[in-house]
C-alpha positions as a printed NumPy array, in Angstrom:
array([[ 57.608,  79.361, 127.162],
       [ 60.635,  77.705, 125.576],
       [ 63.418,  79.5  , 123.785],
       [ 64.254,  77.872, 120.468],
       [ 67.937,  77.18 , 119.797],
       [ 69.893,  74.79 , 117.609],
       [ 71.856,  73.012, 120.322],
       [ 72.238,  72.878, 124.099],
       [ 75.332,  71.55 , 125.839],
       [ 74.79 ,  70.506, 129.456],
       [ 78.126,  70.607, 131.249],
       [ 80.982,  72.787, 130.062],
       [ 84.003,  70.798, 131.102],
       [ 86.688,  69.897, 128.587],
       [ 84.316,  67.843, 126.425],
       [ 81.369,  70.234, 126.585],
       [ 83.486,  73.291, 125.907],
       [ 85.061,  71.587, 122.896],
       [ 81.868,  70.355, 121.27 ],
       [ 79.948,  73.52 , 122.064],
       [ 82.667,  75.726, 120.617],
       [ 82.87 ,  73.658, 117.453],
       [ 79.107,  73.84 , 116.899],
       [ 79.048,  77.578, 117.549],
       [ 81.897,  78.185, 115.114],
       [ 79.875,  76.294, 112.502],
       [ 77.107,  78.866, 112.88 ],
       [ 74.657,  77.04 , 115.127],
       [ 72.826,  78.872, 117.914],
       [ 74.41 ,  77.082, 120.874],
       [ 73.7  ,  77.463, 124.583],
       [ 76.322,  76.083, 126.959],
       [ 75.123,  75.475, 130.504],
       [ 77.42 ,  74.976, 133.504],
       [ 76.758,  75.444, 137.222],
       [ 80.401,  75.412, 138.213],
       [ 83.65 ,  76.325, 136.446],
       [ 83.825,  76.215, 132.662],
       [ 86.651,  73.855, 131.768],
       [ 85.756,  71.292, 134.416],
       [ 88.133,  69.211, 136.501],
       [ 91.214,  69.285, 134.281],
       [ 92.409,  72.917, 134.336],
       [ 91.513,  73.645, 137.96 ],
       [ 92.075,  70.456, 139.972],
       [ 93.085,  67.659, 137.596],
       [ 95.591,  67.424, 134.769],
       [ 97.148,  70.873, 134.852],
       [ 97.645,  71.762, 138.545],
       [ 98.411,  68.209, 139.62 ],
       [101.128,  67.871, 136.988],
       [102.573,  71.237, 138.033],
       [102.725,  69.959, 141.608],
       [104.36 ,  66.774, 140.339],
       [106.907,  68.9  , 138.509],
       [107.66 ,  70.785, 141.727],
       [108.065,  67.558, 143.684],
       [110.297,  66.088, 140.967],
       [112.541,  69.156, 141.151],
       [113.132,  68.341, 144.794],
       [113.915,  64.714, 143.969],
       [116.335,  65.699, 141.225],
       [118.096,  68.06 , 143.624],
       [118.55 ,  65.172, 146.006],
       [120.005,  63.03 , 143.24 ],
       [122.498,  65.746, 142.337],
       [123.521,  65.941, 145.977],
       [124.166,  62.223, 145.943],
       [121.217,  61.22 , 148.104],
       [120.342,  57.574, 147.557],
       [116.921,  56.829, 146.125],
       [114.334,  59.595, 145.937],
       [114.936,  62.742, 147.96 ],
       [112.418,  63.999, 150.47 ],
       [111.877,  67.719, 150.909],
       [112.143,  69.647, 154.12 ],
       [108.651,  70.646, 155.291],
       [109.498,  74.273, 154.445],
       [109.72 ,  73.237, 150.744],
       [112.297,  74.357, 148.246],
       [111.54 ,  77.935, 147.035],
       [111.537,  76.948, 143.346],
       [109.273,  73.963, 143.989],
       [106.898,  76.09 , 146.052],
       [106.666,  78.681, 143.267],
       [105.85 ,  76.022, 140.656],
       [103.258,  74.473, 142.947],
       [101.669,  77.831, 143.847],
       [101.31 ,  78.764, 140.183],
       [ 99.336,  75.554, 139.718],
       [ 96.585,  76.692, 142.063],
       [ 96.743,  80.464, 141.731],
       [ 93.412,  81.077, 140.037],
       [ 90.068,  79.313, 140.088],
       [ 88.48 ,  81.869, 137.742],
       [ 86.871,  80.693, 134.511],
       [ 86.405,  84.119, 132.929],
       [ 88.864,  83.33 , 130.152],
       [ 87.104,  80.041, 129.392],
       [ 83.699,  81.716, 129.244],
       [ 85.086,  84.467, 127.005],
       [ 86.619,  81.852, 124.737],
       [ 83.285,  80.087, 124.283],
       [ 81.274,  83.258, 123.714],
       [ 83.981,  84.477, 121.353],
       [ 83.299,  81.406, 119.241],
       [ 79.674,  82.464, 118.987],
       [ 78.218,  80.471, 121.868],
       [ 75.926,  81.744, 124.605],
       [ 76.777,  80.824, 128.184],
       [ 74.324,  80.264, 131.029],
       [ 75.572,  79.556, 134.546],
       [ 72.918,  77.278, 135.936],
       [ 71.95 ,  73.723, 136.688],
       [ 70.083,  71.924, 133.951],
       [ 68.033,  68.807, 133.407],
       [ 66.322,  67.124, 130.5  ],
       [ 62.561,  67.299, 130.186],
       [ 61.921,  65.119, 127.179],
       [ 63.535,  65.036, 123.739],
       [ 65.369,  68.27 , 122.939],
       [ 64.   ,  70.078, 125.979],
       [ 66.307,  71.435, 128.714],
       [ 65.099,  73.144, 131.881],
       [ 67.158,  75.541, 134.043],
       [ 66.199,  77.889, 136.877],
       [ 66.542,  80.757, 134.397],
       [ 64.424,  79.375, 131.591],
       [ 63.725,  76.494, 129.244],
       [ 65.458,  75.741, 125.954],
       [ 64.179,  73.641, 123.073],
       [ 66.99 ,  72.373, 120.848],
       [ 66.103,  71.626, 117.24 ],
       [ 69.39 ,  69.879, 116.353],
       [ 71.032,  68.445, 119.425],
       [ 71.351,  68.208, 123.174],
       [ 74.781,  67.142, 124.382],
       [ 75.356,  65.662, 127.852],
       [ 78.858,  66.437, 129.103],
       [ 78.387,  66.406, 132.851],
       [ 81.637,  64.636, 133.764],
       [ 82.038,  62.623, 136.924],
       [ 82.85 ,  63.003, 140.588],
       [ 84.883,  61.132, 143.209],
       [ 83.454,  57.736, 144.084],
       [ 83.399,  57.6  , 147.885],
       [ 83.361,  54.025, 149.221],
       [ 80.76 ,  53.052, 151.841],
       [ 83.323,  52.611, 154.612],
       [ 81.887,  52.682, 158.106],
       [ 82.308,  56.162, 159.612],
       [ 83.917,  57.777, 156.561],
       [ 81.   ,  60.037, 155.65 ],
       [ 81.13 ,  61.668, 159.094],
       [ 84.76 ,  62.752, 158.79 ],
       [ 86.462,  65.74 , 157.068],
       [ 88.19 ,  63.566, 154.493],
       [ 89.933,  65.004, 151.448],
       [ 89.23 ,  64.324, 147.787],
       [ 91.77 ,  65.208, 145.109],
       [ 90.38 ,  68.751, 145.038],
       [ 91.231,  69.336, 148.698],
       [ 94.72 ,  67.944, 148.126],
       [ 95.257,  70.355, 145.232],
       [ 93.764,  73.37 , 147.048],
       [ 95.647,  72.859, 150.331],
       [ 97.762,  75.845, 151.358],
       [ 99.443,  74.16 , 154.31 ],
       [101.114,  70.776, 154.488],
       [ 99.856,  68.263, 157.04 ],
       [102.419,  66.348, 159.049],
       [101.011,  63.055, 157.786],
       [ 98.624,  61.849, 155.097],
       [ 96.735,  58.597, 154.653],
       [ 95.824,  57.862, 151.029],
       [ 92.93 ,  55.489, 150.48 ],
       [ 93.383,  54.149, 146.952],
       [ 96.504,  53.179, 145.04 ],
       [ 95.385,  54.003, 141.517],
       [ 96.821,  56.777, 139.365],
       [ 95.473,  59.715, 141.386],
       [ 96.391,  58.118, 144.694],
       [ 99.988,  57.278, 143.853],
       [100.633,  60.587, 142.059],
       [ 99.484,  62.698, 144.994],
       [101.111,  60.353, 147.516],
       [104.506,  60.859, 145.888],
       [103.993,  64.625, 145.63 ],
       [103.099,  65.019, 149.292],
       [105.9  ,  62.722, 150.479],
       [108.426,  64.745, 148.472],
       [107.01 ,  67.918, 149.998],
       [107.941,  66.551, 153.43 ],
       [104.715,  64.82 , 154.499],
       [104.723,  61.314, 155.974],
       [102.468,  59.374, 153.588],
       [100.836,  55.956, 153.809],
       [ 98.956,  54.398, 150.869],
       [ 96.242,  51.768, 151.272],
       [ 95.061,  49.751, 148.247],
       [ 92.448,  46.986, 148.485],
       [ 93.832,  45.157, 145.436],
       [ 96.967,  43.081, 145.767],
       [ 99.133,  45.711, 144.044],
       [ 99.327,  49.401, 143.247],
       [ 97.957,  50.732, 139.922],
       [ 96.192,  47.365, 139.457],
       [ 94.898,  48.188, 135.956],
       [ 98.487,  48.23 , 134.69 ],
       [100.952,  45.409, 134.026],
       [102.292,  43.68 , 137.173],
       [105.756,  44.953, 136.246],
       [104.417,  48.508, 136.359],
       [102.893,  47.889, 139.775],
       [106.23 ,  46.584, 141.045],
       [107.994,  49.643, 139.65 ],
       [105.499,  52.018, 141.301],
       [105.874,  50.23 , 144.637],
       [109.654,  50.385, 144.408],
       [109.592,  54.11 , 143.595],
       [107.184,  54.981, 146.388],
       [109.08 ,  52.849, 148.881],
       [112.302,  54.603, 147.912],
       [110.618,  57.909, 148.726],
       [109.747,  56.59 , 152.172],
       [106.038,  56.016, 151.542],
       [104.484,  53.164, 153.494],
       [102.278,  50.873, 151.393],
       [ 99.51 ,  48.479, 152.414],
       [ 98.074,  46.363, 149.602],
       [ 95.529,  43.561, 149.715],
       [ 93.745,  45.254, 152.602],
       [ 90.496,  47.203, 152.449],
       [ 89.389,  49.954, 154.808],
       [ 86.799,  48.709, 157.294],
       [ 86.296,  51.772, 159.486],
       [ 87.289,  55.452, 159.634],
       [ 87.064,  57.784, 162.62 ],
       [ 88.224,  61.338, 163.293],
       [ 88.895,  62.587, 166.826],
       [ 89.106,  66.26 , 165.949],
       [ 92.837,  66.174, 165.264],
       [ 93.66 ,  62.91 , 163.546],
       [ 92.122,  60.231, 161.382],
       [ 92.017,  56.639, 162.568],
       [ 91.814,  54.105, 159.746],
       [ 91.15 ,  50.424, 160.399],
       [ 91.852,  47.81 , 157.731],
       [ 90.191,  44.443, 157.352],
       [ 93.489,  42.671, 158.045],
       [ 93.578,  44.134, 161.565],
       [ 95.959,  46.995, 160.787],
       [ 95.253,  50.382, 162.395],
       [ 96.686,  53.567, 160.891],
       [ 96.582,  57.203, 161.958],
       [ 97.223,  60.421, 160.059],
       [ 96.485,  64.129, 160.185],
       [ 94.667,  64.005, 156.851],
       [ 92.904,  61.32 , 154.831],
       [ 92.778,  61.503, 151.028],
       [ 90.108,  59.327, 149.407],
       [ 91.234,  58.408, 145.885],
       [ 89.224,  55.262, 145.195],
       [ 88.032,  56.156, 141.721],
       [ 85.46 ,  58.369, 140.068],
       [ 82.028,  57.789, 138.572],
       [ 79.312,  59.607, 136.673],
       [ 76.141,  60.647, 138.47 ],
       [ 73.07 ,  60.635, 136.219],
       [ 70.553,  61.288, 138.968],
       [ 68.886,  64.653, 138.715],
       [ 69.656,  65.043, 134.999],
       [ 66.222,  63.908, 133.84 ],
       [ 67.677,  61.186, 131.622],
       [ 64.635,  59.036, 132.352],
       [ 62.56 ,  61.515, 130.292],
       [ 64.462,  60.415, 127.172],
       [ 64.417,  56.705, 127.94 ],
       [ 67.762,  56.366, 129.761],
       [ 68.436,  54.764, 133.14 ],
       [ 69.329,  57.361, 135.813],
       [ 70.885,  54.652, 137.987],
       [ 73.34 ,  53.552, 135.283],
       [ 77.076,  54.028, 135.836],
       [ 77.428,  55.798, 132.483],
       [ 75.479,  56.901, 129.427],
       [ 75.608,  54.251, 126.723],
       [ 76.532,  55.728, 123.334],
       [ 77.19 ,  54.392, 119.855],
       [ 80.326,  54.988, 117.838],
       [ 79.236,  58.519, 116.963],
       [ 78.394,  59.331, 120.607],
       [ 74.636,  59.2  , 120.117],
       [ 72.741,  58.233, 123.256],
       [ 69.142,  58.677, 122.007],
       [ 67.383,  60.505, 119.159],
       [ 68.665,  64.08 , 119.237],
       [ 70.874,  63.357, 122.249],
       [ 74.655,  62.906, 122.343],
       [ 76.97 ,  62.316, 125.311],
       [ 80.691,  63.034, 125.5  ],
       [ 83.497,  62.8  , 128.034],
       [ 83.632,  61.052, 131.39 ],
       [ 79.868,  60.516, 131.491],
       [ 80.186,  57.911, 128.705],
       [ 82.42 ,  55.604, 130.762],
       [ 85.095,  55.22 , 128.087],
       [ 87.932,  56.532, 130.218],
       [ 88.187,  59.538, 132.511],
       [ 90.838,  61.285, 130.46 ],
       [ 90.945,  64.73 , 128.886],
       [ 92.229,  63.214, 125.652],
       [ 89.191,  60.937, 125.469],
       [ 86.893,  63.899, 126.122],
       [ 88.326,  66.019, 123.319],
       [ 88.451,  63.02 , 120.964],
       [ 84.775,  62.278, 121.564],
       [ 83.839,  65.953, 121.283],
       [ 85.23 ,  66.062, 117.753],
       [ 83.308,  62.955, 116.706],
       [ 80.025,  64.182, 118.217],
       [ 80.362,  67.637, 116.653],
       [ 80.929,  66.13 , 113.205],
       [ 77.927,  63.873, 113.617],
       [ 75.673,  66.718, 114.744],
       [ 76.819,  68.853, 111.802],
       [ 76.318,  65.991, 109.356],
       [ 79.994,  65.841, 108.455],
       [ 81.681,  62.535, 107.55 ],
       [ 84.054,  60.914, 109.989],
       [ 85.092,  57.601, 111.514],
       [ 83.347,  56.324, 114.637],
       [ 85.135,  56.179, 117.971],
       [ 87.853,  53.542, 118.25 ],
       [ 89.24 ,  52.846, 121.728],
       [ 91.611,  49.995, 120.86 ],
       [ 94.632,  52.251, 121.279],
       [ 93.509,  54.354, 124.222],
       [ 96.649,  55.689, 125.945],
       [ 96.991,  56.533, 129.633],
       [ 99.847,  57.804, 131.773],
       [100.377,  57.696, 135.523],
       [102.629,  60.677, 136.182],
       [104.688,  59.272, 138.996],
       [108.48 ,  59.347, 138.915],
       [109.119,  57.198, 136.92 ],
       [106.137,  57.758, 134.611],
       [104.031,  54.754, 133.64 ],
       [102.49 ,  54.976, 130.174],
       [100.375,  52.257, 128.618],
       [ 98.196,  51.689, 125.578],
       [ 95.906,  48.931, 124.359],
       [ 95.708,  45.566, 126.095],
       [ 97.837,  44.302, 128.951],
       [ 99.306,  40.824, 128.614],
       [ 96.564,  39.356, 130.824],
       [ 93.794,  41.085, 128.875],
       [ 95.237,  39.908, 125.58 ],
       [ 95.495,  36.309, 126.752],
       [ 91.927,  36.445, 128.063],
       [ 90.748,  37.013, 124.492],
       [ 92.178,  33.627, 123.491],
       [ 94.747,  35.254, 121.205],
       [ 98.194,  33.724, 120.78 ],
       [100.336,  36.285, 122.643],
       [104.049,  36.95 , 122.837],
       [105.719,  39.602, 124.974],
       [109.047,  41.358, 124.769],
       [110.68 ,  43.549, 127.395],
       [113.593,  45.959, 127.593],
       [114.947,  47.469, 130.802],
       [115.551,  51.231, 130.6  ],
       [118.815,  51.155, 132.627],
       [120.226,  48.728, 130.035],
       [119.513,  51.062, 127.115],
       [122.144,  53.579, 126.027],
       [120.058,  56.574, 127.165],
       [119.163,  54.858, 130.421],
       [122.851,  54.193, 131.116],
       [123.65 ,  57.838, 130.366],
       [120.736,  59.075, 132.503],
       [122.009,  57.171, 135.565],
       [120.174,  58.399, 138.712],
       [116.416,  58.031, 138.337],
       [116.611,  55.755, 135.306],
       [114.293,  53.016, 136.571],
       [111.836,  51.705, 134.024],
       [111.055,  49.262, 131.238],
       [109.315,  48.884, 127.897],
       [106.968,  45.931, 127.476],
       [105.341,  44.932, 124.197],
       [102.306,  42.654, 123.895],
       [102.05 ,  41.151, 120.403],
       [ 99.548,  39.034, 118.508],
       [101.762,  36.15 , 117.39 ],
       [ 99.577,  35.111, 114.468],
       [ 98.994,  38.574, 112.981],
       [102.406,  40.008, 113.839],
       [101.115,  43.297, 115.316],
       [101.103,  44.95 , 118.732],
       [ 97.996,  44.617, 120.877],
       [ 99.348,  46.761, 123.697],
       [102.448,  48.209, 125.27 ],
       [103.784,  49.775, 128.44 ],
       [106.473,  52.44 , 128.539],
       [107.697,  53.2  , 132.052],
       [110.649,  55.411, 132.854],
       [111.903,  58.999, 133.031],
       [109.974,  59.862, 129.845],
       [107.462,  57.018, 129.837],
       [104.522,  59.112, 128.676],
       [106.476,  60.617, 125.786],
       [107.886,  57.305, 124.54 ],
       [104.298,  56.013, 124.585],
       [103.417,  58.184, 121.575],
       [105.168,  55.947, 119.085],
       [103.701,  52.817, 120.662],
       [100.186,  54.299, 120.558],
       [100.587,  54.917, 116.836],
       [101.822,  51.349, 116.32 ],
       [ 98.838,  49.849, 118.16 ],
       [ 96.306,  52.173, 116.529],
       [ 97.464,  51.597, 112.95 ],
       [ 98.486,  47.95 , 113.492],
       [101.991,  48.49 , 112.179],
       [103.553,  45.088, 111.338],
       [106.281,  44.005, 113.732],
       [108.659,  43.592, 110.805],
       [108.124,  47.239, 109.885],
       [108.889,  48.316, 113.442],
       [112.03 ,  46.185, 113.438],
       [113.359,  47.794, 110.283],
       [112.898,  51.407, 111.369],
       [115.774,  53.701, 112.317],
       [115.695,  54.586, 116.017],
       [117.539,  57.771, 116.999],
       [120.539,  57.261, 119.258],
       [120.744,  57.773, 122.19 ],
       [117.062,  58.047, 123.105],
       [114.769,  56.343, 125.579],
       [112.488,  55.241, 122.727],
       [115.36 ,  53.236, 121.291],
       [114.468,  50.704, 123.978],
       [111.494,  49.731, 121.778],
       [113.991,  48.179, 119.373],
       [115.445,  46.107, 122.216],
       [111.95 ,  44.955, 123.274],
       [111.172,  43.953, 119.678],
       [114.252,  41.744, 119.657],
       [113.082,  40.173, 122.895],
       [109.722,  39.271, 121.308],
       [111.379,  36.543, 119.272],
       [108.636,  36.383, 116.608]])
């Protein structure tokens, strides 16, 4: 016997909570289903607590700069009391009561269960079956992608969740993966007094970013005392009961008390019954159109769509899907100006295409760069002012295709550049704006001059 409802949302992370709440507020009978915590990765292990830990670690670094310590300060293993308080507040509560109350307060009905599709509009849980007349929304997120390294599966390795939940600091930490999550947590733990080593199989850290950003990240981590191995992949992992032993394919052998695996994340469609609606359960993501439709009566939002594992993408897609389900007008998804920030110190923000990506399209490309220490605000900032602004422009059309903003406020300066890429503001218009003085974003004006077109 199936219960008839208007819509079912499978997965109540950021995307599912947003779309489900919007549909419920519009008056639909909505059932939100989640086996774990409502809110998903972001509020409990991802964006929020990790950035609070970063804030705590940055407080320690700033203290060192005030004291005149060269480079980036390293904390005593006992931690600074203020930094410890900030960090502890980040992981104080893994209770989703408030999130559940928020959803039900919008008019939704919450079911804590696992769910799978059983044909169009039909969702099965251990507590009953639901038949949705309007929509089923897949919002099941993703999970850490664990590489098939010999011996790794038999060891007590950490994922980002373990690193966030830890209540005691290890003496040493090996980080497998030099992407955003890897370098952020590596810097945090080093500044908390842990001896950290980062291993990245690509030839540079944060390899999806501009080479200049990779160089900046390497310089910052080196200044903190972090050891970095790039261009070397893990070939074997062992654990002797006390320490990890990590072998690299270049012959290097590393040891550490803990091993953090941060080699990316991926969606897992197995067990969701997507084959019953004509989708491939072995696919890396659910393919959707511009309005997030995956099949008749089925929408997918968030990380499961493969359009970027970011909270801002999840909420953006949730709004588009909700409008489409409700029959409201609205533009389809546009990812040309998708922003991302790696919250290291300095921050690395980027939007749109890198120089290499732009050139690969066959477009005539020009770049312009400004160094943050050479800007007025960078000169005033002094200690910790490393960074740059890089613009990637379409020479023929006279608009920005992409940009990188790295520095003490890299993610904040990125806002203006994201707008410029998204709306294709002419370079001449950007050149004739008034830039507040003295600000970090004034460096954009310097980079525009360096473009020379």
